[in-house]
N, C-alpha and C positions, 0 to 999 in steps of 0.2 A: 792275139787280140790284145789291144791296149787296155789299160786299167779303166780308162774313161768309158770305152765301149762296153766293157764287162759290167761296169756299174749301171750303165743305162739299160742293159739287158736285164739285170737284176731288178731294177725299178719297174720295168715293163712287166716282168714276170709277177711281181707283187701286185701291181695294178690289175693285171688280167685275172689273177687268182681271186682277188677281192671282188671283181666284177662277176665272176662265175658264182661265187658264194652268194652275192646279193641277188643275182638272177634266180638261183634255185630257191632262195628264201621267198622271193616275190611269187614265184610259181607255186610254192607250197601254200601261200596265203590265198592265191587265186583259186586253188583247188578246194580249200576250205569254204570259200564263198560259193563256189559252184555246188558243193554238197549241200550247203544251207538252202540254196535256191531250189535244188531238186526236192529236198524235204518239204519246203514250203509249197511247191507245186503238187506234191502228193496230197497235201491237205485240201487244196482247192484246185483240182485239175482243170476246170473250165477257165478259171481266171488265169492260170498258168499258160494254157493254150492261147488265150487272147493276147497275153503279153508276148508270147513267142511270135505270134503273127505280127504284132505291132512293131516289135524290135528286130524283125528278121534281117533287114539291111545291116543293122548294127552287129548282129550275130555273125553275119557273113564276113564283115570287115574284121571282126574279132578272130575268126578262124585264119584269115589271111595274115593278120598281124602276128598271131601266135606262130605260124609257120616261119615268118621272117625272123622273129626273135629266137626261135629254137635253132635256126640256121646260124645266127650270130653266136649263140652259145656253143654250137659244135665248132665253129671257126675259132673261138677263144680257147676251147680245149685243145685244138690242134696247135695253136700258137704256143700254149704252155708246154706242150710236148716238144715242139721244135726248139724253143728257147732253152729248155732243160738239156736237150741234146747238145746245143751249142755251148752251153756253160760247162757241160761234162767233158766235151772234147778238149777244152782249153785247160782243164785241170791237170 
């Protein structure tokens, strides 16, 4: 493998690792928001139920969106694994 190709793989590895770190950080913040919302809904269950009904289409979209992004996360993890193997082969 040429030096230029190796450097590009290293850059892609860094970028993908950074993306994975950011994704996990965002998911952590989303989980905190969900916990806060659950706690709020415990205080006023009727109001929480009404908002659940009102925002049901949005919640369905959120589930689909979450599945898509977790799939992208798994793909990025696999990319990291493959790039590391490629870089290790050439050492």
